[in-house]
mmCIF entry with sequence, helices, sheets and N, C-alpha, C, O atoms, coordinates in Angstrom:
data_MODEL
# 
_entry.id   MODEL 
# 
_entity.id                         1 
_entity.type                       polymer 
_entity.pdbx_number_of_molecules   1 
# 
_entity_poly.entity_id                      1 
_entity_poly.type                           'polypeptide(L)' 
_entity_poly.nstd_linkage                   no 
_entity_poly.nstd_monomer                   no 
_entity_poly.pdbx_seq_one_letter_code       MLTHYINTAMHKATYELLEVGTFYSEISHCPGVWANAATLEACRDDLQDTLEG 
_entity_poly.pdbx_seq_one_letter_code_can   MLTHYINTAMHKATYELLEVGTFYSEISHCPGVWANAATLEACRDDLQDTLEG 
_entity_poly.pdbx_strand_id                 A 
# 
loop_
_entity_poly_seq.entity_id 
_entity_poly_seq.num 
_entity_poly_seq.mon_id 
_entity_poly_seq.hetero 
1 1  MET n 
1 2  LEU n 
1 3  THR n 
1 4  HIS n 
1 5  TYR n 
1 6  ILE n 
1 7  ASN n 
1 8  THR n 
1 9  ALA n 
1 10 MET n 
1 11 HIS n 
1 12 LYS n 
1 13 ALA n 
1 14 THR n 
1 15 TYR n 
1 16 GLU n 
1 17 LEU n 
1 18 LEU n 
1 19 GLU n 
1 20 VAL n 
1 21 GLY n 
1 22 THR n 
1 23 PHE n 
1 24 TYR n 
1 25 SER n 
1 26 GLU n 
1 27 ILE n 
1 28 SER n 
1 29 HIS n 
1 30 CYS n 
1 31 PRO n 
1 32 GLY n 
1 33 VAL n 
1 34 TRP n 
1 35 ALA n 
1 36 ASN n 
1 37 ALA n 
1 38 ALA n 
1 39 THR n 
1 40 LEU n 
1 41 GLU n 
1 42 ALA n 
1 43 CYS n 
1 44 ARG n 
1 45 ASP n 
1 46 ASP n 
1 47 LEU n 
1 48 GLN n 
1 49 ASP n 
1 50 THR n 
1 51 LEU n 
1 52 GLU n 
1 53 GLY n 
# 
_struct_asym.id          A 
_struct_asym.entity_id   1 
# 
loop_
_struct_conf.conf_type_id 
_struct_conf.id 
_struct_conf.pdbx_PDB_helix_id 
_struct_conf.beg_label_comp_id 
_struct_conf.beg_label_asym_id 
_struct_conf.beg_label_seq_id 
_struct_conf.pdbx_beg_PDB_ins_code 
_struct_conf.end_label_comp_id 
_struct_conf.end_label_asym_id 
_struct_conf.end_label_seq_id 
_struct_conf.pdbx_end_PDB_ins_code 
_struct_conf.beg_auth_comp_id 
_struct_conf.beg_auth_asym_id 
_struct_conf.beg_auth_seq_id 
_struct_conf.end_auth_comp_id 
_struct_conf.end_auth_asym_id 
_struct_conf.end_auth_seq_id 
_struct_conf.pdbx_PDB_helix_class 
_struct_conf.details 
_struct_conf.pdbx_PDB_helix_length 
HELX_P HELX_P1 AA1 LEU A 2  ? HIS A 11 ? LEU A 2  HIS A 11 1 ? 10 
HELX_P HELX_P2 AA2 LEU A 40 ? GLU A 52 ? LEU A 40 GLU A 52 1 ? 13 
# 
_struct_conf_type.id          HELX_P 
_struct_conf_type.criteria    ? 
_struct_conf_type.reference   ? 
# 
_struct_sheet.id               AA1 
_struct_sheet.type             ? 
_struct_sheet.number_strands   3 
_struct_sheet.details          ? 
# 
loop_
_struct_sheet_order.sheet_id 
_struct_sheet_order.range_id_1 
_struct_sheet_order.range_id_2 
_struct_sheet_order.offset 
_struct_sheet_order.sense 
AA1 1 2 ? anti-parallel 
AA1 2 3 ? anti-parallel 
# 
loop_
_struct_sheet_range.sheet_id 
_struct_sheet_range.id 
_struct_sheet_range.beg_label_comp_id 
_struct_sheet_range.beg_label_asym_id 
_struct_sheet_range.beg_label_seq_id 
_struct_sheet_range.pdbx_beg_PDB_ins_code 
_struct_sheet_range.end_label_comp_id 
_struct_sheet_range.end_label_asym_id 
_struct_sheet_range.end_label_seq_id 
_struct_sheet_range.pdbx_end_PDB_ins_code 
_struct_sheet_range.beg_auth_comp_id 
_struct_sheet_range.beg_auth_asym_id 
_struct_sheet_range.beg_auth_seq_id 
_struct_sheet_range.end_auth_comp_id 
_struct_sheet_range.end_auth_asym_id 
_struct_sheet_range.end_auth_seq_id 
AA1 1 THR A 14 ? LEU A 17 ? THR A 14 LEU A 17 
AA1 2 PHE A 23 ? GLU A 26 ? PHE A 23 GLU A 26 
AA1 3 TRP A 34 ? ALA A 37 ? TRP A 34 ALA A 37 
# 
loop_
_atom_site.group_PDB 
_atom_site.id 
_atom_site.type_symbol 
_atom_site.label_atom_id 
_atom_site.label_alt_id 
_atom_site.label_comp_id 
_atom_site.label_asym_id 
_atom_site.label_entity_id 
_atom_site.label_seq_id 
_atom_site.pdbx_PDB_ins_code 
_atom_site.Cartn_x 
_atom_site.Cartn_y 
_atom_site.Cartn_z 
_atom_site.occupancy 
_atom_site.B_iso_or_equiv 
_atom_site.pdbx_formal_charge 
_atom_site.auth_seq_id 
_atom_site.auth_comp_id 
_atom_site.auth_asym_id 
_atom_site.auth_atom_id 
_atom_site.pdbx_PDB_model_num 
ATOM 1   N N  . MET A 1 1  ? 0.814  -1.181 -0.001  1.00 0.00 ? 1  MET A N  1 
ATOM 2   C CA . MET A 1 1  ? 0.001  0.003  0.003   1.00 0.00 ? 1  MET A CA 1 
ATOM 3   C C  . MET A 1 1  ? 0.870  1.261  0.002   1.00 0.00 ? 1  MET A C  1 
ATOM 4   O O  . MET A 1 1  ? 0.595  2.204  -0.740  1.00 0.00 ? 1  MET A O  1 
ATOM 5   N N  . LEU A 1 2  ? 1.907  1.279  0.819   1.00 0.00 ? 2  LEU A N  1 
ATOM 6   C CA . LEU A 1 2  ? 2.788  2.441  0.870   1.00 0.00 ? 2  LEU A CA 1 
ATOM 7   C C  . LEU A 1 2  ? 3.530  2.608  -0.455  1.00 0.00 ? 2  LEU A C  1 
ATOM 8   O O  . LEU A 1 2  ? 3.715  3.730  -0.926  1.00 0.00 ? 2  LEU A O  1 
ATOM 9   N N  . THR A 1 3  ? 3.946  1.522  -1.044  1.00 0.00 ? 3  THR A N  1 
ATOM 10  C CA . THR A 1 3  ? 4.644  1.585  -2.333  1.00 0.00 ? 3  THR A CA 1 
ATOM 11  C C  . THR A 1 3  ? 3.751  2.193  -3.397  1.00 0.00 ? 3  THR A C  1 
ATOM 12  O O  . THR A 1 3  ? 4.218  2.983  -4.217  1.00 0.00 ? 3  THR A O  1 
ATOM 13  N N  . HIS A 1 4  ? 2.485  1.841  -3.398  1.00 0.00 ? 4  HIS A N  1 
ATOM 14  C CA . HIS A 1 4  ? 1.530  2.384  -4.357  1.00 0.00 ? 4  HIS A CA 1 
ATOM 15  C C  . HIS A 1 4  ? 1.398  3.896  -4.160  1.00 0.00 ? 4  HIS A C  1 
ATOM 16  O O  . HIS A 1 4  ? 1.372  4.645  -5.136  1.00 0.00 ? 4  HIS A O  1 
ATOM 17  N N  . TYR A 1 5  ? 1.314  4.347  -2.915  1.00 0.00 ? 5  TYR A N  1 
ATOM 18  C CA . TYR A 1 5  ? 1.216  5.776  -2.630  1.00 0.00 ? 5  TYR A CA 1 
ATOM 19  C C  . TYR A 1 5  ? 2.446  6.524  -3.143  1.00 0.00 ? 5  TYR A C  1 
ATOM 20  O O  . TYR A 1 5  ? 2.319  7.571  -3.778  1.00 0.00 ? 5  TYR A O  1 
ATOM 21  N N  . ILE A 1 6  ? 3.617  5.993  -2.873  1.00 0.00 ? 6  ILE A N  1 
ATOM 22  C CA . ILE A 1 6  ? 4.865  6.634  -3.305  1.00 0.00 ? 6  ILE A CA 1 
ATOM 23  C C  . ILE A 1 6  ? 4.926  6.709  -4.822  1.00 0.00 ? 6  ILE A C  1 
ATOM 24  O O  . ILE A 1 6  ? 5.277  7.751  -5.374  1.00 0.00 ? 6  ILE A O  1 
ATOM 25  N N  . ASN A 1 7  ? 4.591  5.626  -5.500  1.00 0.00 ? 7  ASN A N  1 
ATOM 26  C CA . ASN A 1 7  ? 4.607  5.620  -6.968  1.00 0.00 ? 7  ASN A CA 1 
ATOM 27  C C  . ASN A 1 7  ? 3.612  6.620  -7.544  1.00 0.00 ? 7  ASN A C  1 
ATOM 28  O O  . ASN A 1 7  ? 3.926  7.321  -8.506  1.00 0.00 ? 7  ASN A O  1 
ATOM 29  N N  . THR A 1 8  ? 2.425  6.692  -6.970  1.00 0.00 ? 8  THR A N  1 
ATOM 30  C CA . THR A 1 8  ? 1.410  7.630  -7.438  1.00 0.00 ? 8  THR A CA 1 
ATOM 31  C C  . THR A 1 8  ? 1.872  9.066  -7.224  1.00 0.00 ? 8  THR A C  1 
ATOM 32  O O  . THR A 1 8  ? 1.728  9.904  -8.114  1.00 0.00 ? 8  THR A O  1 
ATOM 33  N N  . ALA A 1 9  ? 2.422  9.352  -6.055  1.00 0.00 ? 9  ALA A N  1 
ATOM 34  C CA . ALA A 1 9  ? 2.904  10.696 -5.769  1.00 0.00 ? 9  ALA A CA 1 
ATOM 35  C C  . ALA A 1 9  ? 4.047  11.085 -6.702  1.00 0.00 ? 9  ALA A C  1 
ATOM 36  O O  . ALA A 1 9  ? 4.093  12.221 -7.175  1.00 0.00 ? 9  ALA A O  1 
ATOM 37  N N  . MET A 1 10 ? 4.965  10.168 -6.974  1.00 0.00 ? 10 MET A N  1 
ATOM 38  C CA . MET A 1 10 ? 6.089  10.465 -7.846  1.00 0.00 ? 10 MET A CA 1 
ATOM 39  C C  . MET A 1 10 ? 5.630  10.785 -9.267  1.00 0.00 ? 10 MET A C  1 
ATOM 40  O O  . MET A 1 10 ? 6.268  11.580 -9.957  1.00 0.00 ? 10 MET A O  1 
ATOM 41  N N  . HIS A 1 11 ? 4.542  10.181 -9.705  1.00 0.00 ? 11 HIS A N  1 
ATOM 42  C CA . HIS A 1 11 ? 4.006  10.477 -11.035 1.00 0.00 ? 11 HIS A CA 1 
ATOM 43  C C  . HIS A 1 11 ? 3.415  11.879 -11.103 1.00 0.00 ? 11 HIS A C  1 
ATOM 44  O O  . HIS A 1 11 ? 3.247  12.428 -12.192 1.00 0.00 ? 11 HIS A O  1 
ATOM 45  N N  . LYS A 1 12 ? 3.100  12.460 -9.956  1.00 0.00 ? 12 LYS A N  1 
ATOM 46  C CA . LYS A 1 12 ? 2.542  13.811 -9.912  1.00 0.00 ? 12 LYS A CA 1 
ATOM 47  C C  . LYS A 1 12 ? 3.606  14.882 -9.673  1.00 0.00 ? 12 LYS A C  1 
ATOM 48  O O  . LYS A 1 12 ? 3.287  16.066 -9.567  1.00 0.00 ? 12 LYS A O  1 
ATOM 49  N N  . ALA A 1 13 ? 4.852  14.467 -9.590  1.00 0.00 ? 13 ALA A N  1 
ATOM 50  C CA . ALA A 1 13 ? 5.952  15.405 -9.349  1.00 0.00 ? 13 ALA A CA 1 
ATOM 51  C C  . ALA A 1 13 ? 6.167  16.297 -10.561 1.00 0.00 ? 13 ALA A C  1 
ATOM 52  O O  . ALA A 1 13 ? 5.954  15.891 -11.703 1.00 0.00 ? 13 ALA A O  1 
ATOM 53  N N  . THR A 1 14 ? 6.596  17.527 -10.282 1.00 0.00 ? 14 THR A N  1 
ATOM 54  C CA . THR A 1 14 ? 6.958  18.443 -11.352 1.00 0.00 ? 14 THR A CA 1 
ATOM 55  C C  . THR A 1 14 ? 8.456  18.706 -11.268 1.00 0.00 ? 14 THR A C  1 
ATOM 56  O O  . THR A 1 14 ? 9.035  18.730 -10.182 1.00 0.00 ? 14 THR A O  1 
ATOM 57  N N  . TYR A 1 15 ? 9.074  18.903 -12.424 1.00 0.00 ? 15 TYR A N  1 
ATOM 58  C CA . TYR A 1 15 ? 10.510 19.113 -12.513 1.00 0.00 ? 15 TYR A CA 1 
ATOM 59  C C  . TYR A 1 15 ? 10.780 20.392 -13.299 1.00 0.00 ? 15 TYR A C  1 
ATOM 60  O O  . TYR A 1 15 ? 10.066 20.723 -14.245 1.00 0.00 ? 15 TYR A O  1 
ATOM 61  N N  . GLU A 1 16 ? 11.817 21.094 -12.889 1.00 0.00 ? 16 GLU A N  1 
ATOM 62  C CA . GLU A 1 16 ? 12.157 22.349 -13.554 1.00 0.00 ? 16 GLU A CA 1 
ATOM 63  C C  . GLU A 1 16 ? 13.674 22.484 -13.614 1.00 0.00 ? 16 GLU A C  1 
ATOM 64  O O  . GLU A 1 16 ? 14.370 22.252 -12.625 1.00 0.00 ? 16 GLU A O  1 
ATOM 65  N N  . LEU A 1 17 ? 14.172 22.859 -14.783 1.00 0.00 ? 17 LEU A N  1 
ATOM 66  C CA . LEU A 1 17 ? 15.593 23.145 -14.933 1.00 0.00 ? 17 LEU A CA 1 
ATOM 67  C C  . LEU A 1 17 ? 15.797 24.612 -14.583 1.00 0.00 ? 17 LEU A C  1 
ATOM 68  O O  . LEU A 1 17 ? 15.254 25.496 -15.246 1.00 0.00 ? 17 LEU A O  1 
ATOM 69  N N  . LEU A 1 18 ? 16.574 24.867 -13.547 1.00 0.00 ? 18 LEU A N  1 
ATOM 70  C CA . LEU A 1 18 ? 16.808 26.227 -13.084 1.00 0.00 ? 18 LEU A CA 1 
ATOM 71  C C  . LEU A 1 18 ? 17.905 26.906 -13.908 1.00 0.00 ? 18 LEU A C  1 
ATOM 72  O O  . LEU A 1 18 ? 18.704 26.234 -14.559 1.00 0.00 ? 18 LEU A O  1 
ATOM 73  N N  . GLU A 1 19 ? 17.938 28.223 -13.875 1.00 0.00 ? 19 GLU A N  1 
ATOM 74  C CA . GLU A 1 19 ? 18.929 28.985 -14.633 1.00 0.00 ? 19 GLU A CA 1 
ATOM 75  C C  . GLU A 1 19 ? 20.360 28.657 -14.230 1.00 0.00 ? 19 GLU A C  1 
ATOM 76  O O  . GLU A 1 19 ? 21.279 28.788 -15.040 1.00 0.00 ? 19 GLU A O  1 
ATOM 77  N N  . VAL A 1 20 ? 20.554 28.237 -12.996 1.00 0.00 ? 20 VAL A N  1 
ATOM 78  C CA . VAL A 1 20 ? 21.905 27.898 -12.518 1.00 0.00 ? 20 VAL A CA 1 
ATOM 79  C C  . VAL A 1 20 ? 22.361 26.519 -12.996 1.00 0.00 ? 20 VAL A C  1 
ATOM 80  O O  . VAL A 1 20 ? 23.490 26.108 -12.731 1.00 0.00 ? 20 VAL A O  1 
ATOM 81  N N  . GLY A 1 21 ? 21.474 25.806 -13.703 1.00 0.00 ? 21 GLY A N  1 
ATOM 82  C CA . GLY A 1 21 ? 21.837 24.519 -14.275 1.00 0.00 ? 21 GLY A CA 1 
ATOM 83  C C  . GLY A 1 21 ? 21.494 23.313 -13.428 1.00 0.00 ? 21 GLY A C  1 
ATOM 84  O O  . GLY A 1 21 ? 21.869 22.192 -13.775 1.00 0.00 ? 21 GLY A O  1 
ATOM 85  N N  . THR A 1 22 ? 20.795 23.513 -12.330 1.00 0.00 ? 22 THR A N  1 
ATOM 86  C CA . THR A 1 22 ? 20.371 22.385 -11.505 1.00 0.00 ? 22 THR A CA 1 
ATOM 87  C C  . THR A 1 22 ? 18.886 22.118 -11.733 1.00 0.00 ? 22 THR A C  1 
ATOM 88  O O  . THR A 1 22 ? 18.171 22.940 -12.306 1.00 0.00 ? 22 THR A O  1 
ATOM 89  N N  . PHE A 1 23 ? 18.447 20.967 -11.277 1.00 0.00 ? 23 PHE A N  1 
ATOM 90  C CA . PHE A 1 23 ? 17.044 20.588 -11.407 1.00 0.00 ? 23 PHE A CA 1 
ATOM 91  C C  . PHE A 1 23 ? 16.346 20.718 -10.060 1.00 0.00 ? 23 PHE A C  1 
ATOM 92  O O  . PHE A 1 23 ? 16.898 20.356 -9.021  1.00 0.00 ? 23 PHE A O  1 
ATOM 93  N N  . TYR A 1 24 ? 15.140 21.235 -10.094 1.00 0.00 ? 24 TYR A N  1 
ATOM 94  C CA . TYR A 1 24 ? 14.301 21.388 -8.910  1.00 0.00 ? 24 TYR A CA 1 
ATOM 95  C C  . TYR A 1 24 ? 13.031 20.595 -9.146  1.00 0.00 ? 24 TYR A C  1 
ATOM 96  O O  . TYR A 1 24 ? 12.461 20.634 -10.236 1.00 0.00 ? 24 TYR A O  1 
ATOM 97  N N  . SER A 1 25 ? 12.588 19.875 -8.127  1.00 0.00 ? 25 SER A N  1 
ATOM 98  C CA . SER A 1 25 ? 11.343 19.114 -8.248  1.00 0.00 ? 25 SER A CA 1 
ATOM 99  C C  . SER A 1 25 ? 10.555 19.220 -6.944  1.00 0.00 ? 25 SER A C  1 
ATOM 100 O O  . SER A 1 25 ? 11.108 19.441 -5.867  1.00 0.00 ? 25 SER A O  1 
ATOM 101 N N  . GLU A 1 26 ? 9.244  19.054 -7.089  1.00 0.00 ? 26 GLU A N  1 
ATOM 102 C CA . GLU A 1 26 ? 8.371  19.063 -5.925  1.00 0.00 ? 26 GLU A CA 1 
ATOM 103 C C  . GLU A 1 26 ? 7.120  18.265 -6.224  1.00 0.00 ? 26 GLU A C  1 
ATOM 104 O O  . GLU A 1 26 ? 6.799  17.979 -7.377  1.00 0.00 ? 26 GLU A O  1 
ATOM 105 N N  . ILE A 1 27 ? 6.422  17.914 -5.156  1.00 0.00 ? 27 ILE A N  1 
ATOM 106 C CA . ILE A 1 27 ? 5.125  17.256 -5.262  1.00 0.00 ? 27 ILE A CA 1 
ATOM 107 C C  . ILE A 1 27 ? 4.164  18.206 -4.566  1.00 0.00 ? 27 ILE A C  1 
ATOM 108 O O  . ILE A 1 27 ? 4.192  18.340 -3.342  1.00 0.00 ? 27 ILE A O  1 
ATOM 109 N N  . SER A 1 28 ? 3.319  18.861 -5.341  1.00 0.00 ? 28 SER A N  1 
ATOM 110 C CA . SER A 1 28 ? 2.517  19.966 -4.816  1.00 0.00 ? 28 SER A CA 1 
ATOM 111 C C  . SER A 1 28 ? 1.575  19.558 -3.687  1.00 0.00 ? 28 SER A C  1 
ATOM 112 O O  . SER A 1 28 ? 1.327  20.354 -2.781  1.00 0.00 ? 28 SER A O  1 
ATOM 113 N N  . HIS A 1 29 ? 1.048  18.341 -3.723  1.00 0.00 ? 29 HIS A N  1 
ATOM 114 C CA . HIS A 1 29 ? 0.115  17.940 -2.664  1.00 0.00 ? 29 HIS A CA 1 
ATOM 115 C C  . HIS A 1 29 ? 0.823  17.364 -1.430  1.00 0.00 ? 29 HIS A C  1 
ATOM 116 O O  . HIS A 1 29 ? 0.176  16.855 -0.515  1.00 0.00 ? 29 HIS A O  1 
ATOM 117 N N  . CYS A 1 30 ? 2.138  17.450 -1.420  1.00 0.00 ? 30 CYS A N  1 
ATOM 118 C CA . CYS A 1 30 ? 2.934  17.017 -0.270  1.00 0.00 ? 30 CYS A CA 1 
ATOM 119 C C  . CYS A 1 30 ? 3.814  18.178 0.166   1.00 0.00 ? 30 CYS A C  1 
ATOM 120 O O  . CYS A 1 30 ? 4.975  18.247 -0.237  1.00 0.00 ? 30 CYS A O  1 
ATOM 121 N N  . PRO A 1 31 ? 3.295  19.089 0.975   1.00 0.00 ? 31 PRO A N  1 
ATOM 122 C CA . PRO A 1 31 ? 4.072  20.267 1.395   1.00 0.00 ? 31 PRO A CA 1 
ATOM 123 C C  . PRO A 1 31 ? 5.410  19.870 2.026   1.00 0.00 ? 31 PRO A C  1 
ATOM 124 O O  . PRO A 1 31 ? 5.481  18.972 2.864   1.00 0.00 ? 31 PRO A O  1 
ATOM 125 N N  . GLY A 1 32 ? 6.452  20.559 1.604   1.00 0.00 ? 32 GLY A N  1 
ATOM 126 C CA . GLY A 1 32 ? 7.775  20.304 2.149   1.00 0.00 ? 32 GLY A CA 1 
ATOM 127 C C  . GLY A 1 32 ? 8.552  19.216 1.431   1.00 0.00 ? 32 GLY A C  1 
ATOM 128 O O  . GLY A 1 32 ? 9.712  18.967 1.760   1.00 0.00 ? 32 GLY A O  1 
ATOM 129 N N  . VAL A 1 33 ? 7.934  18.564 0.457   1.00 0.00 ? 33 VAL A N  1 
ATOM 130 C CA . VAL A 1 33 ? 8.618  17.506 -0.297  1.00 0.00 ? 33 VAL A CA 1 
ATOM 131 C C  . VAL A 1 33 ? 9.144  18.118 -1.592  1.00 0.00 ? 33 VAL A C  1 
ATOM 132 O O  . VAL A 1 33 ? 8.395  18.338 -2.543  1.00 0.00 ? 33 VAL A O  1 
ATOM 133 N N  . TRP A 1 34 ? 10.455 18.388 -1.604  1.00 0.00 ? 34 TRP A N  1 
ATOM 134 C CA . TRP A 1 34 ? 11.099 18.962 -2.770  1.00 0.00 ? 34 TRP A CA 1 
ATOM 135 C C  . TRP A 1 34 ? 12.552 18.500 -2.809  1.00 0.00 ? 34 TRP A C  1 
ATOM 136 O O  . TRP A 1 34 ? 13.088 17.994 -1.823  1.00 0.00 ? 34 TRP A O  1 
ATOM 137 N N  . ALA A 1 35 ? 13.178 18.687 -3.972  1.00 0.00 ? 35 ALA A N  1 
ATOM 138 C CA . ALA A 1 35 ? 14.576 18.312 -4.123  1.00 0.00 ? 35 ALA A CA 1 
ATOM 139 C C  . ALA A 1 35 ? 15.235 19.236 -5.128  1.00 0.00 ? 35 ALA A C  1 
ATOM 140 O O  . ALA A 1 35 ? 14.567 19.838 -5.968  1.00 0.00 ? 35 ALA A O  1 
ATOM 141 N N  . ASN A 1 36 ? 16.548 19.342 -5.035  1.00 0.00 ? 36 ASN A N  1 
ATOM 142 C CA . ASN A 1 36 ? 17.352 20.124 -5.964  1.00 0.00 ? 36 ASN A CA 1 
ATOM 143 C C  . ASN A 1 36 ? 18.658 19.368 -6.154  1.00 0.00 ? 36 ASN A C  1 
ATOM 144 O O  . ASN A 1 36 ? 19.337 19.046 -5.179  1.00 0.00 ? 36 ASN A O  1 
ATOM 145 N N  . ALA A 1 37 ? 19.016 19.082 -7.408  1.00 0.00 ? 37 ALA A N  1 
ATOM 146 C CA . ALA A 1 37 ? 20.227 18.306 -7.672  1.00 0.00 ? 37 ALA A CA 1 
ATOM 147 C C  . ALA A 1 37 ? 20.813 18.686 -9.029  1.00 0.00 ? 37 ALA A C  1 
ATOM 148 O O  . ALA A 1 37 ? 20.167 19.361 -9.830  1.00 0.00 ? 37 ALA A O  1 
ATOM 149 N N  . ALA A 1 38 ? 22.030 18.250 -9.271  1.00 0.00 ? 38 ALA A N  1 
ATOM 150 C CA . ALA A 1 38 ? 22.746 18.589 -10.496 1.00 0.00 ? 38 ALA A CA 1 
ATOM 151 C C  . ALA A 1 38 ? 22.178 17.912 -11.733 1.00 0.00 ? 38 ALA A C  1 
ATOM 152 O O  . ALA A 1 38 ? 22.252 18.464 -12.830 1.00 0.00 ? 38 ALA A O  1 
ATOM 153 N N  . THR A 1 39 ? 21.607 16.714 -11.567 1.00 0.00 ? 39 THR A N  1 
ATOM 154 C CA . THR A 1 39 ? 21.050 16.007 -12.715 1.00 0.00 ? 39 THR A CA 1 
ATOM 155 C C  . THR A 1 39 ? 19.590 15.655 -12.440 1.00 0.00 ? 39 THR A C  1 
ATOM 156 O O  . THR A 1 39 ? 19.155 15.605 -11.290 1.00 0.00 ? 39 THR A O  1 
ATOM 157 N N  . LEU A 1 40 ? 18.852 15.416 -13.505 1.00 0.00 ? 40 LEU A N  1 
ATOM 158 C CA . LEU A 1 40 ? 17.442 15.057 -13.359 1.00 0.00 ? 40 LEU A CA 1 
ATOM 159 C C  . LEU A 1 40 ? 17.288 13.755 -12.586 1.00 0.00 ? 40 LEU A C  1 
ATOM 160 O O  . LEU A 1 40 ? 16.418 13.651 -11.722 1.00 0.00 ? 40 LEU A O  1 
ATOM 161 N N  . GLU A 1 41 ? 18.110 12.770 -12.881 1.00 0.00 ? 41 GLU A N  1 
ATOM 162 C CA . GLU A 1 41 ? 18.026 11.482 -12.180 1.00 0.00 ? 41 GLU A CA 1 
ATOM 163 C C  . GLU A 1 41 ? 18.327 11.624 -10.698 1.00 0.00 ? 41 GLU A C  1 
ATOM 164 O O  . GLU A 1 41 ? 17.640 11.029 -9.868  1.00 0.00 ? 41 GLU A O  1 
ATOM 165 N N  . ALA A 1 42 ? 19.339 12.400 -10.357 1.00 0.00 ? 42 ALA A N  1 
ATOM 166 C CA . ALA A 1 42 ? 19.672 12.630 -8.951  1.00 0.00 ? 42 ALA A CA 1 
ATOM 167 C C  . ALA A 1 42 ? 18.542 13.381 -8.256  1.00 0.00 ? 42 ALA A C  1 
ATOM 168 O O  . ALA A 1 42 ? 18.236 13.120 -7.092  1.00 0.00 ? 42 ALA A O  1 
ATOM 169 N N  . CYS A 1 43 ? 17.933 14.304 -8.966  1.00 0.00 ? 43 CYS A N  1 
ATOM 170 C CA . CYS A 1 43 ? 16.821 15.067 -8.405  1.00 0.00 ? 43 CYS A CA 1 
ATOM 171 C C  . CYS A 1 43 ? 15.637 14.143 -8.119  1.00 0.00 ? 43 CYS A C  1 
ATOM 172 O O  . CYS A 1 43 ? 14.998 14.244 -7.071  1.00 0.00 ? 43 CYS A O  1 
ATOM 173 N N  . ARG A 1 44 ? 15.354 13.253 -9.049  1.00 0.00 ? 44 ARG A N  1 
ATOM 174 C CA . ARG A 1 44 ? 14.266 12.291 -8.866  1.00 0.00 ? 44 ARG A CA 1 
ATOM 175 C C  . ARG A 1 44 ? 14.555 11.371 -7.681  1.00 0.00 ? 44 ARG A C  1 
ATOM 176 O O  . ARG A 1 44 ? 13.668 11.109 -6.868  1.00 0.00 ? 44 ARG A O  1 
ATOM 177 N N  . ASP A 1 45 ? 15.779 10.886 -7.582  1.00 0.00 ? 45 ASP A N  1 
ATOM 178 C CA . ASP A 1 45 ? 16.147 10.012 -6.458  1.00 0.00 ? 45 ASP A CA 1 
ATOM 179 C C  . ASP A 1 45 ? 16.025 10.746 -5.117  1.00 0.00 ? 45 ASP A C  1 
ATOM 180 O O  . ASP A 1 45 ? 15.502 10.202 -4.144  1.00 0.00 ? 45 ASP A O  1 
ATOM 181 N N  . ASP A 1 46 ? 16.514 11.987 -5.086  1.00 0.00 ? 46 ASP A N  1 
ATOM 182 C CA . ASP A 1 46 ? 16.421 12.778 -3.858  1.00 0.00 ? 46 ASP A CA 1 
ATOM 183 C C  . ASP A 1 46 ? 14.966 13.051 -3.472  1.00 0.00 ? 46 ASP A C  1 
ATOM 184 O O  . ASP A 1 46 ? 14.607 13.009 -2.295  1.00 0.00 ? 46 ASP A O  1 
ATOM 185 N N  . LEU A 1 47 ? 14.139 13.331 -4.474  1.00 0.00 ? 47 LEU A N  1 
ATOM 186 C CA . LEU A 1 47 ? 12.730 13.594 -4.210  1.00 0.00 ? 47 LEU A CA 1 
ATOM 187 C C  . LEU A 1 47 ? 12.059 12.357 -3.623  1.00 0.00 ? 47 LEU A C  1 
ATOM 188 O O  . LEU A 1 47 ? 11.288 12.465 -2.669  1.00 0.00 ? 47 LEU A O  1 
ATOM 189 N N  . GLN A 1 48 ? 12.340 11.199 -4.176  1.00 0.00 ? 48 GLN A N  1 
ATOM 190 C CA . GLN A 1 48 ? 11.753 9.973  -3.660  1.00 0.00 ? 48 GLN A CA 1 
ATOM 191 C C  . GLN A 1 48 ? 12.238 9.683  -2.239  1.00 0.00 ? 48 GLN A C  1 
ATOM 192 O O  . GLN A 1 48 ? 11.455 9.262  -1.388  1.00 0.00 ? 48 GLN A O  1 
ATOM 193 N N  . ASP A 1 49 ? 13.525 9.908  -1.984  1.00 0.00 ? 49 ASP A N  1 
ATOM 194 C CA . ASP A 1 49 ? 14.064 9.721  -0.632  1.00 0.00 ? 49 ASP A CA 1 
ATOM 195 C C  . ASP A 1 49 ? 13.355 10.644 0.356   1.00 0.00 ? 49 ASP A C  1 
ATOM 196 O O  . ASP A 1 49 ? 13.017 10.231 1.465   1.00 0.00 ? 49 ASP A O  1 
ATOM 197 N N  . THR A 1 50 ? 13.132 11.887 -0.047  1.00 0.00 ? 50 THR A N  1 
ATOM 198 C CA . THR A 1 50 ? 12.443 12.861 0.813   1.00 0.00 ? 50 THR A CA 1 
ATOM 199 C C  . THR A 1 50 ? 11.005 12.410 1.079   1.00 0.00 ? 50 THR A C  1 
ATOM 200 O O  . THR A 1 50 ? 10.524 12.473 2.210   1.00 0.00 ? 50 THR A O  1 
ATOM 201 N N  . LEU A 1 51 ? 10.335 11.961 0.035   1.00 0.00 ? 51 LEU A N  1 
ATOM 202 C CA . LEU A 1 51 ? 8.953  11.491 0.186   1.00 0.00 ? 51 LEU A CA 1 
ATOM 203 C C  . LEU A 1 51 ? 8.880  10.288 1.105   1.00 0.00 ? 51 LEU A C  1 
ATOM 204 O O  . LEU A 1 51 ? 7.988  10.215 1.950   1.00 0.00 ? 51 LEU A O  1 
ATOM 205 N N  . GLU A 1 52 ? 9.795  9.344  0.963   1.00 0.00 ? 52 GLU A N  1 
ATOM 206 C CA . GLU A 1 52 ? 9.801  8.151  1.793   1.00 0.00 ? 52 GLU A CA 1 
ATOM 207 C C  . GLU A 1 52 ? 10.100 8.491  3.252   1.00 0.00 ? 52 GLU A C  1 
ATOM 208 O O  . GLU A 1 52 ? 9.644  7.795  4.160   1.00 0.00 ? 52 GLU A O  1 
ATOM 209 N N  . GLY A 1 53 ? 10.869 9.565  3.479   1.00 0.00 ? 53 GLY A N  1 
ATOM 210 C CA . GLY A 1 53 ? 11.229 9.971  4.819   1.00 0.00 ? 53 GLY A CA 1 
ATOM 211 C C  . GLY A 1 53 ? 10.046 10.554 5.551   1.00 0.00 ? 53 GLY A C  1 
ATOM 212 O O  . GLY A 1 53 ? 10.172 10.953 6.709   1.00 0.00 ? 53 GLY A O  1 
# 
């Protein structure tokens, strides 16, 4: 059940390439769940780690 929630939330994540060259992502319906990383894949991994935490 928890895995399903995490997967569903990750599909609702938004990603943005910032002017400084890093990626920012967030899940709007999960306040405080965001990530910023040098690559899109790292950003996605960090976002999932934050959500799981």
